[in-house]
Legacy VTK file of the C-alpha trace (Angstrom):
# vtk DataFile Version 3.0
C-alpha trace
ASCII
DATASET POLYDATA
POINTS 372 float
-31.503 11.047 6.715
-29.223 14.010 6.502
-25.142 13.227 5.355
-22.770 12.591 8.568
-21.008 15.794 8.895
-16.926 14.905 10.023
-14.700 17.036 11.231
-11.135 16.403 11.161
-8.465 18.350 12.909
-4.677 17.808 10.906
-6.480 17.347 8.572
-3.464 18.145 6.128
-1.112 15.665 7.864
-0.214 11.774 7.203
-3.454 10.401 9.096
-5.567 13.510 8.288
-4.784 13.115 4.971
-5.770 9.771 4.763
-9.287 9.452 6.729
-10.213 12.442 5.042
-9.845 10.423 1.569
-11.179 7.423 3.270
-14.529 8.988 4.314
-14.535 10.655 1.348
-15.538 7.114 -0.709
-18.343 7.239 1.771
-21.544 8.479 0.801
-22.979 9.104 3.972
-20.408 11.192 5.138
-19.492 14.897 4.675
-16.595 16.118 5.296
-16.164 19.221 7.049
-13.358 21.397 5.726
-10.463 22.178 8.208
-7.201 24.264 8.205
-4.745 24.690 10.914
-5.022 28.359 11.182
-8.712 28.122 12.363
-6.619 27.594 15.900
-5.474 31.360 15.440
-9.495 32.095 14.319
-11.709 31.472 17.096
-14.515 32.295 14.938
-13.754 30.489 11.507
-13.283 27.528 14.558
-16.830 27.463 16.212
-18.306 27.758 12.897
-15.916 24.794 11.783
-17.751 23.002 15.137
-20.933 24.230 14.940
-21.552 22.008 11.766
-20.079 19.155 13.164
-21.731 15.625 14.496
-18.367 14.416 15.149
-14.585 15.504 15.240
-11.673 13.512 14.989
-8.574 15.182 16.366
-5.771 14.160 15.565
-3.816 17.938 15.514
-0.361 17.096 17.698
2.896 17.667 17.603
5.659 14.886 18.056
8.890 16.668 17.048
10.186 19.828 19.042
11.996 20.079 22.058
10.254 19.024 25.380
8.205 21.456 26.680
6.849 22.731 23.226
5.464 18.931 22.783
4.180 18.572 26.068
2.341 22.222 26.193
1.790 21.961 22.407
-0.737 19.000 22.507
-2.220 19.564 25.940
-2.985 23.380 24.641
-4.241 21.583 21.234
-6.995 19.947 23.110
-7.574 22.832 25.273
-8.261 24.955 22.690
-10.877 22.002 20.823
-12.850 21.890 23.944
-12.826 25.266 24.390
-14.416 26.545 20.594
-16.468 23.248 21.132
-18.527 25.088 24.825
-18.340 28.089 22.714
-20.241 26.580 19.829
-23.142 25.598 21.982
-22.938 22.281 19.844
-21.700 18.609 21.482
-20.138 16.685 18.914
-18.721 13.504 19.131
-14.976 13.407 19.751
-12.097 10.806 18.833
-8.860 12.079 19.877
-6.101 10.484 18.998
-3.571 9.549 21.552
-0.660 6.981 21.563
1.348 4.056 22.545
4.172 6.261 24.466
1.179 7.088 27.064
2.789 4.172 29.237
5.957 5.618 28.337
8.812 8.050 30.644
8.645 11.626 27.221
7.071 14.395 27.620
4.880 13.329 23.943
3.384 10.463 25.722
2.925 12.879 29.108
1.339 14.869 27.191
-0.794 12.918 25.019
-2.477 11.218 28.401
-3.053 14.986 29.713
-5.089 15.364 26.881
-6.906 12.626 27.242
-7.858 13.269 30.506
-9.131 16.593 29.444
-11.372 14.672 27.336
-12.647 12.155 29.500
-13.347 15.202 32.272
-15.276 17.554 29.661
-17.365 14.415 28.122
-18.439 12.845 31.781
-19.356 16.652 32.246
-21.457 17.221 28.760
-22.668 13.985 29.015
-21.266 13.572 25.595
-19.404 10.571 24.359
-16.168 10.502 23.587
-13.032 8.177 22.613
-9.767 8.376 23.294
-7.717 6.490 20.619
-4.737 4.495 21.719
-2.699 3.954 18.466
0.640 1.802 17.645
3.242 2.870 15.031
1.824 4.262 12.184
2.935 3.583 8.156
2.164 4.049 5.081
2.427 6.180 1.984
2.881 10.389 2.145
4.234 9.507 5.668
7.287 12.239 6.575
11.000 10.952 6.466
12.496 11.451 10.128
9.106 12.264 11.429
5.656 10.398 11.133
7.421 7.225 11.662
10.796 4.996 11.527
9.468 3.055 8.291
8.604 6.343 6.366
12.631 7.458 7.110
14.126 3.773 6.648
12.140 4.425 3.062
13.580 7.626 1.969
16.869 6.532 2.848
17.165 3.182 1.496
15.261 4.731 -1.583
17.999 7.425 -1.839
21.073 5.616 -1.408
21.140 6.081 1.998
22.498 3.747 4.130
20.088 3.636 7.801
21.262 3.155 11.550
19.348 0.650 13.772
19.895 3.032 17.039
17.125 0.181 19.227
16.712 -2.985 17.984
13.228 -3.297 19.756
10.095 -4.990 18.913
7.263 -2.652 17.364
3.468 -2.956 16.755
2.785 -1.594 13.769
-0.566 -0.626 11.887
-0.555 0.303 8.184
-2.466 3.435 7.339
-5.279 1.876 5.505
-6.394 -0.406 8.273
-6.194 2.742 11.033
-9.039 4.535 8.607
-10.941 1.759 8.631
-10.851 1.410 12.536
-11.307 4.841 13.486
-14.423 4.837 10.294
-15.619 1.741 12.650
-15.751 3.908 15.947
-17.109 7.097 14.312
-20.248 5.071 13.076
-20.516 2.972 16.802
-19.968 6.050 19.572
-19.739 4.927 23.130
-22.151 6.091 25.882
-20.322 8.735 27.869
-15.595 8.275 27.504
-14.148 5.239 26.225
-10.176 4.520 25.877
-9.820 2.538 22.623
-6.752 0.477 22.402
-6.307 0.034 18.236
-4.692 -2.920 17.832
-1.506 -3.298 15.595
-1.567 -5.415 12.924
1.909 -6.679 13.350
4.829 -7.543 15.562
8.400 -6.762 13.813
12.230 -5.758 15.305
13.457 -2.767 13.733
16.409 -4.571 12.282
14.372 -6.778 10.221
12.241 -3.617 9.457
15.452 -2.936 7.570
15.937 -6.488 6.334
12.466 -6.529 4.338
13.677 -2.512 2.932
17.474 -4.007 1.846
15.400 -6.487 0.318
13.076 -4.610 -1.715
15.718 -2.250 -2.833
18.189 -5.794 -4.405
14.946 -7.048 -6.173
13.690 -3.823 -7.432
16.601 -1.719 -8.045
19.384 -4.038 -8.659
17.022 -7.003 -10.713
14.432 -5.588 -11.850
12.197 -7.918 -10.092
9.198 -8.417 -7.714
9.880 -9.821 -4.323
7.986 -12.815 -2.579
5.419 -11.301 -0.825
4.214 -13.592 1.905
2.049 -11.402 4.018
-0.167 -8.804 4.341
2.976 -6.871 6.521
4.958 -7.933 3.496
2.095 -6.005 0.944
1.731 -3.109 2.937
5.560 -2.887 3.247
5.802 -3.295 -0.318
3.787 -0.721 -1.748
4.630 2.010 0.825
8.664 1.454 -0.015
7.251 2.142 -3.326
6.313 5.268 -2.827
9.666 6.494 -1.675
11.156 5.866 -4.676
12.193 9.429 -7.099
9.116 9.605 -9.824
12.308 8.277 -12.398
12.328 5.149 -10.729
9.036 4.011 -11.418
9.856 3.115 -15.038
12.214 0.351 -16.075
13.907 0.206 -20.029
12.965 -3.426 -21.331
15.440 -5.348 -23.385
13.794 -5.374 -26.999
14.787 -8.638 -28.412
14.371 -8.511 -32.141
14.790 -10.940 -35.005
13.748 -11.870 -38.431
10.397 -13.465 -37.075
9.368 -10.583 -34.168
10.434 -9.195 -31.058
10.542 -10.862 -27.639
10.332 -9.324 -24.110
10.894 -9.917 -20.834
8.487 -8.002 -18.831
7.882 -9.082 -15.782
10.218 -11.298 -13.597
9.173 -12.475 -10.004
11.431 -14.221 -6.635
8.820 -17.207 -6.625
6.496 -17.306 -9.166
8.809 -16.976 -12.670
8.117 -14.463 -15.471
5.699 -12.887 -18.077
7.134 -12.036 -21.248
5.782 -11.002 -24.450
6.216 -11.281 -28.163
5.908 -10.054 -32.093
5.339 -12.313 -34.223
5.411 -11.545 -38.121
2.514 -13.180 -40.565
3.460 -16.641 -41.637
5.742 -17.495 -39.219
5.778 -20.140 -36.534
7.908 -20.450 -33.239
8.535 -22.387 -30.373
9.542 -26.317 -32.050
10.884 -27.826 -28.472
9.436 -28.936 -25.591
10.302 -28.824 -21.106
10.802 -31.304 -18.984
9.810 -28.860 -15.454
9.301 -25.420 -16.913
5.502 -24.621 -17.127
4.146 -21.911 -19.511
1.291 -20.231 -20.689
0.481 -19.053 -23.433
-2.444 -15.814 -24.442
-2.874 -13.795 -27.760
-3.545 -10.400 -26.804
-4.052 -9.249 -30.386
-3.933 -11.349 -34.099
-4.600 -14.321 -35.412
-2.895 -18.137 -33.828
-2.646 -21.533 -34.299
-0.915 -23.273 -31.470
0.004 -27.396 -32.051
0.792 -29.120 -28.602
2.498 -33.008 -29.329
2.889 -35.318 -26.364
6.903 -36.469 -27.694
6.961 -39.969 -28.899
3.001 -40.108 -30.035
1.845 -38.584 -33.077
-1.729 -37.008 -31.994
-1.063 -33.299 -32.807
-3.548 -31.184 -30.535
-4.878 -28.128 -31.692
-6.173 -24.778 -30.255
-7.438 -21.408 -32.797
-6.808 -18.660 -30.890
-7.795 -14.752 -31.524
-6.816 -11.357 -29.270
-11.072 -10.897 -30.213
-11.721 -13.674 -28.120
-8.638 -14.097 -25.345
-7.681 -17.645 -23.886
-4.642 -18.945 -22.129
-3.149 -22.037 -23.211
-1.327 -25.204 -21.445
2.072 -25.674 -22.452
2.443 -29.301 -20.458
5.906 -30.488 -19.696
6.914 -33.609 -22.954
4.629 -31.062 -24.605
6.760 -29.820 -27.754
4.629 -27.141 -28.895
4.683 -24.233 -31.237
2.587 -21.269 -32.278
1.924 -19.903 -36.235
0.680 -16.472 -37.015
-2.423 -17.479 -39.179
-3.724 -14.070 -39.937
-2.157 -11.378 -42.257
-1.121 -8.743 -38.825
1.218 -8.824 -35.970
0.303 -11.538 -34.176
1.129 -10.392 -30.128
1.338 -12.923 -27.762
1.668 -13.319 -23.717
3.681 -15.309 -21.673
4.132 -16.369 -18.531
6.865 -19.394 -17.568
7.526 -20.252 -13.913
11.571 -19.882 -13.679
13.296 -16.975 -15.065
15.458 -17.937 -18.336
18.384 -19.536 -17.596
20.593 -20.070 -20.543
23.013 -21.777 -19.173
19.930 -24.061 -17.902
17.642 -23.673 -20.475
15.287 -26.670 -20.496
14.363 -26.190 -23.728
14.801 -29.343 -26.455
14.278 -28.915 -30.016
11.770 -30.990 -31.490
8.937 -30.312 -34.139
5.636 -30.794 -33.246
LINES 1 373
372 0 1 2 3 4 5 6 7 8 9 10 11 12 13 14 15 16 17 18 19 20 21 22 23 24 25 26 27 28 29 30 31 32 33 34 35 36 37 38 39 40 41 42 43 44 45 46 47 48 49 50 51 52 53 54 55 56 57 58 59 60 61 62 63 64 65 66 67 68 69 70 71 72 73 74 75 76 77 78 79 80 81 82 83 84 85 86 87 88 89 90 91 92 93 94 95 96 97 98 99 100 101 102 103 104 105 106 107 108 109 110 111 112 113 114 115 116 117 118 119 120 121 122 123 124 125 126 127 128 129 130 131 132 133 134 135 136 137 138 139 140 141 142 143 144 145 146 147 148 149 150 151 152 153 154 155 156 157 158 159 160 161 162 163 164 165 166 167 168 169 170 171 172 173 174 175 176 177 178 179 180 181 182 183 184 185 186 187 188 189 190 191 192 193 194 195 196 197 198 199 200 201 202 203 204 205 206 207 208 209 210 211 212 213 214 215 216 217 218 219 220 221 222 223 224 225 226 227 228 229 230 231 232 233 234 235 236 237 238 239 240 241 242 243 244 245 246 247 248 249 250 251 252 253 254 255 256 257 258 259 260 261 262 263 264 265 266 267 268 269 270 271 272 273 274 275 276 277 278 279 280 281 282 283 284 285 286 287 288 289 290 291 292 293 294 295 296 297 298 299 300 301 302 303 304 305 306 307 308 309 310 311 312 313 314 315 316 317 318 319 320 321 322 323 324 325 326 327 328 329 330 331 332 333 334 335 336 337 338 339 340 341 342 343 344 345 346 347 348 349 350 351 352 353 354 355 356 357 358 359 360 361 362 363 364 365 366 367 368 369 370 371
């Protein structure tokens, strides 16, 4: 059985590029080449249609003069159906519409008219077609001031600008990865005839809540070099999107290297709710530690070199020893009230990774010296 050949109009756009990349991950799908210039070259467009089993019609206009927006969106559908008829092929057509079809604006009216044209064409030709009514979409590579308020706010917040909430309405949102998964599912399951498919949003929040989250991400990332708590799928997707709008120089963070006669110590990652990750280098023959905590939880992991990790419950004599090596990675727990140390027992530098459940606070270090 041959591959399913899928064409995408508007493939260079925000949704189109993501859908192309999503479909290319499927071995059973072939994505047909498409360029916007095909609209001005009927022969190329007709050749494109002839090879398609399905066409996802994403080409559209949502920013221009009102009359241009309406006319262009209707015209794009008319041309698609004209070229399909001229090709002699009857591909399954999926059309990207919008929840704005229920609003009093030219964009919504243009999309609604295009849906009507597709529905009539599907009935006359007895060919499957779907109009996808899509909520607000966000994700990486969206154009600020064009694709979504998320793209606009992400750009502004990461570039020192102050976004303005013009109308604090409730927004229904879908992440671009979820949307292209939904579209792929529809491609695989053509309906009998024409269908209007309302794509389910994955979350809702107010515009002010969106801005509050993005400002929180900014404060943690830029001001504190920390990772904020991610509580929901929406927050994860917004955080991942937010990072892609930064300037590339902001993706690198220089760390403080603390060095003494024993070696070096570096705090690497700090998390709002999950403590911090650090690492140390230790010279041969050197021992670090000999202290205990009464609330901090620590884990040690040797990633290079050889070490002895020793623990002793304070007030007792029993010493527990773990001989560890970067050649056989493992982590070792540091329970509260157990004084502990780590010694470099090899002849090369020891590199150890640490996780601890809270940030270091010099005013309240919860660190009590006692030899193991």
